[in-house]
N, C-alpha and C positions, 0 to 999 in steps of 0.2 A: 134743505133735505133731511128729512128725520132718520133714514135708513143710512146704512154705510154706503159709499159709492163703491159700485161693483167694476172691477176692472180685468181686461184681459190682456196678456202679453204675448206680442207678436215678435218672436227672436228672443232668445234665452242666452246671449251672449254676455260680454263685459258689462255693458251698460245697463242691462236689465237686473243685474245684481243689486246696484244701488238704488235704482229707481223703485222697485219691489221693497226693499228694506225701509227707503223713505216712505212710500205711499202705504205700508202697513203700519208705520208708527205713526201716520197721520190717520189710521183707523179706516183705511181703504179695505176692500175685501178682494182678494184674487179669486176669480171664478174660473180661469181657464189660461192656457199658455201652449203656443206651439213653436217649433223649429225644426229645420232640416238636419242637423246634426244627430247621425244616429247614436252617439254616445250620450246624448242627452235624452232620448225618447224613451219614456216608460219611468222616468225619475219624478221624484215629487218636487214641485216648483219650489218649496221651502229649503231644497237643499242649495237653490242656487245661492241664497243668502244666510247658510248656516242657520236656518230654523229648523224646529222640528217639523215632522210631516205635516203639511195642512190638508191631506187629502184631496189635492189638484195634480194630476199627473200632467206631465209635458207630452203633448201628442205630434203627430206629423203635421208638417205646415198644409199637406194636401187636405186635412180635416178642417180647416180654417173656417170655410162657411157654413159648414154643419155644426160647429161648435159654437159658433157666434149666433147663430139661430136658437141653439137649446141654451146656452146660458143667459144669453141677453144680457150684457155688460151695459152699463152706463158709458163706459168709454174704452176704446183698444189703444195700447201704447204700442208704438211700432219702433223698434230699434234694431232695425236691420243695414240697410244699404245707405248710400250718401248721395245718390243720384235718382231723381224723380222717375225717369225711365224704368229703373230697376225695382222700385216699389208700387208701380202703377197698377200690376193687376192687384196687389193686395188692397191699395185705396179703392179700386172699382168695387171690389167685395164687400170692403165696410162701407163704402158710401153708398151702394146698391140697397144693403141691407138696413140701412139708416144706423150706422154703427159711429157714433162720434169718435173721433181717433185724434191722437196727439202724435208726433213722430219727429226723432232725432236727426231724420234725413236733412241734411244742409241744405239742398237747394230747395226743399219744402219751405224752408224760411221765407223766400220771396220767389217763388217759381214763376211769377208772372212773366220777369224779364229774360227767362232763359228758356223755359218751354212752355209757352202761353197756350198751344194748343191742347196739351195734356192737361195742364192747368185748368182751363175751361172746362174740358170734359168733366173732369172730377168736380169741378164746381157746379155743374148743371145737375149731376147725379146728386150731390150733397144736398143742393137744394131741393130737388123732388123730392127726397126722402126725410128732409127736414133734421138733418144732422151737420157737423161741424167738423171741418179737417183744417188741423193746425201744425207748422212745423216750430219749433223752439229749441232752446239748449243755451248754450253757453253765450253765444252770439246775439240772442235776445237782450242781454243786460250787457256784455263786455263790450260788443262792437256795435250794439244799437242803442238801448235806451240810456246807458251811461254817457254816450256822445250827444244824444239829441237833449237831455238834462243840461250838460255843459253849454249846449247851444242857448239855453235858454237865459243863461246869463250873460250872452255876449250881444254888445250893441250892433257889430257888422261883421261879417263872417267874408272872408276872401278864399278861404281853403280849410279843408278837412283832411286830415293825413292821419294814418293808423297803421301799427304794424303789430302782429300777435303772433306768438310761435307756441307750439305744442308739440308733444310727443305721441309720433303715431302709434307707440307700442302700448297707449292706454284705451284705445278706442277700437281694435279688432282688425279683420283682414281686410274688410272692403275700405276703411278709410286708408290703411298703408297702402292698398293696390292703386288708390286714386291719387296718392303722391308719388306714385313710381318706386317706393320703396323696394330694392331689391333688383332694379331694372338695371339694364345694361344702359349706357350713355345712349346707343343706338335705338333700344326700344324705346326710351323716354321721348326722343327726338320723334321718332314714327308714331306713337301712340297719345302722347300728350302735349310736347312742345308744339308740333305741325299745325295743330288745330288754330294756332294765332296767327298763323302766316298767311293770312287770307286777306281779300277785301272785305270791306264793310258791307257789301252787298252779298257776297259769299255767307258771311257770317249770319246775316239777315235769314236767307235762305235755310241755312242749318237750323236756326232757331225754330223757324216756321215749319220745318220738318222733323222736329223732335230729334235732331242728331248732333246738336251743339253741347259740348262738353264744359260747363260752366265750372270755374273754380269758385270756391266758397265765398270769396269777397265780391264776386260778379253779384250775387245775390244780396249781400250785405248792403254793396253800394247802392243798388235798385231799394233796399229797405230805407235807408238813410234818405234817400231822395223822397221817397213817398211820405216819411215821418216829416220831414222838413218842408213838404210840399214843394219842392224842386222838380224842373223839368229837365230830364237829361236830353242833350242834344247829340252827344257823341260819346261812346265807350270803349274801351277795349282791354284787353288784357295779355299778360306775358307770363309764360310760367318756366322757371328757370331751375334746372336740376341741381340738387347738392350733392356733390361729389364726396365718398367717404375716404378721408386719407389713413384710414386703419380698418382693420377687419372689425366688425362688430355683429355680435350676437342680436339676433331679433327672436324675441319669444313668440310674437306675434305671427312672423313668417315662417317659425321654426327652420331657422336656416342662419348661416353666417352671410353677411353682406360684406363681401370683400373689398380691400382696397380698390379704389377706382371705379367702383359701381354706385349707383344712385342709393343714396339713403332717405331721402326726402325731395321737396322743392319748396321754391318760393314762388308764389302768385300774386301778381299786381296787378291791380285793377284800377283804372283812371277813367274818371268822367268829368265831362264838361257839362255844366247846366246853363240855361238860358237866362238863368238869374246871375250868371258870372261866378258862381262859386265853383270851384274844383273839389271833387272827392277823390282822394287817392288812399286806397286801402290794399296792405300786405298780408298775406297768412304764410307763416312758415312752418310747414308741417314735415317732421324728420324724425328718424331714429336718433335719439338723443347718446351723446358720450356720457360720461359719468360726471362732468362738470358742467352740463347744460341743464338748463331748467326753463318752464314757461315763462313769458314775460308778454304783458301788453303794454303797448304804449300809444296814444292818441294825444295830437296837436288840433287846436282849431286855431287857425290864424286870422287875424282881425283886430278888433278893437272890444277887448284886450286879447293878447294871445293868451293860451290856457293850454299847458300839458298834463296830463294824468298819466302817470307809470305805475303798473301793477306788476311786482315780481313776485315770481311762483304762486300763481294762482292755482288752486287745485281745480284745472279745468274739467276734467271728469266729473269730480264730485259736484261741481258747481253747474255743470249741464243737467246732469240729473236732479237736482234740487229744482231748478228752472222747470223743468218738464213736471214735476209733481205739483210744484207751488200754482202752475198754468192749468191745473186739470179743472178747478171751479171756474176759470175763465171760458174754458172751451164748452161746459155745459152751459154757462150763462150766455154763450156768445148766439149771435145770429147766425142761421144756417149758411153752408158753403165752404169753399176751401179759402180761407181767410188768413190774413198776416197779423201777427203781433203788432205791426204798424199801426193797426186799427183798433187795436185794444188799451186799455190802460196800461199804465207800466206795471212790472209785474210786482208782485208784494209778498213779505214774508207771513206765511201762514202758520200762527201759533196755535191754534185749535185743530180739532179734526177737520178735515178739507169739505165733509158735506155740509158743515155749518155756514160756508161761504155760498153754497148753491141756493139761488134765488128763483130758479125756473121751478 
């Protein structure tokens, strides 16, 4: 592409600041932005990442469709909620108007196994207007392609087991709520844990009715199976609250999470495949104490066993960099709501992003 890639930002919270900084440093052009936070409406988008005024004002979210049609971006970047149902209306607008979209929504990473009816609806819309919808971020590399690359040097695999922890403070209110941060144990049980105390048939019904609340690793396990061409025959998840043993202040929640309240959760997803390979993945999201830090550990059991441990990854920054590096892949991809499991592994983009667009 000879000209700059034109991007439109949907959601101007914590993640957008780094994404827009990285994108402009790779010579992308911001053409619009929307948010629902009244404190941000009317501000210049450059203020999000300490730049001089760019002449682009953050507008009301209700103006999204008209602004997309007016600005005609090459791609929209959606950084709001973690659950597909919560961003469904936005994706419909983007897909209906033929706007390529990349999102940090964790469920969008592999929505086919948790919300297939909404996934198929968006997929049909995107195909009809010849645009591409994609979910990616930290999991694209550290829970996905890193693991399948290690699998490429393994002769026989019996089990893949992973665990990853992150500070919910780094990602905003939507992710904190999804992890039950600040909840009482009773509320956690009612709103989060109870969804797992059901039969397989009940879970299938929830999934088909767009009512299943998937932990992030549910979609990651589906992605891994898809990438490795494995067939899942049984899958379940269990969400366990992490109780605070001290009073912790949360800047994201703007409150003190008192001792005895929930500061996050561990979600464990286990899948059995027809090929005999078990996949077990755990994500631990919580408000950190001063001595805690991010950690990513995966083991492939088989011939041979291999363990990779990454301590203190800059999870938020890595998420944002993956999103930006994936922009050319979205613009080059076939239309539809696709998964990165169907794309080449992410690559470092040392040049302006437009130089990697071949369409």
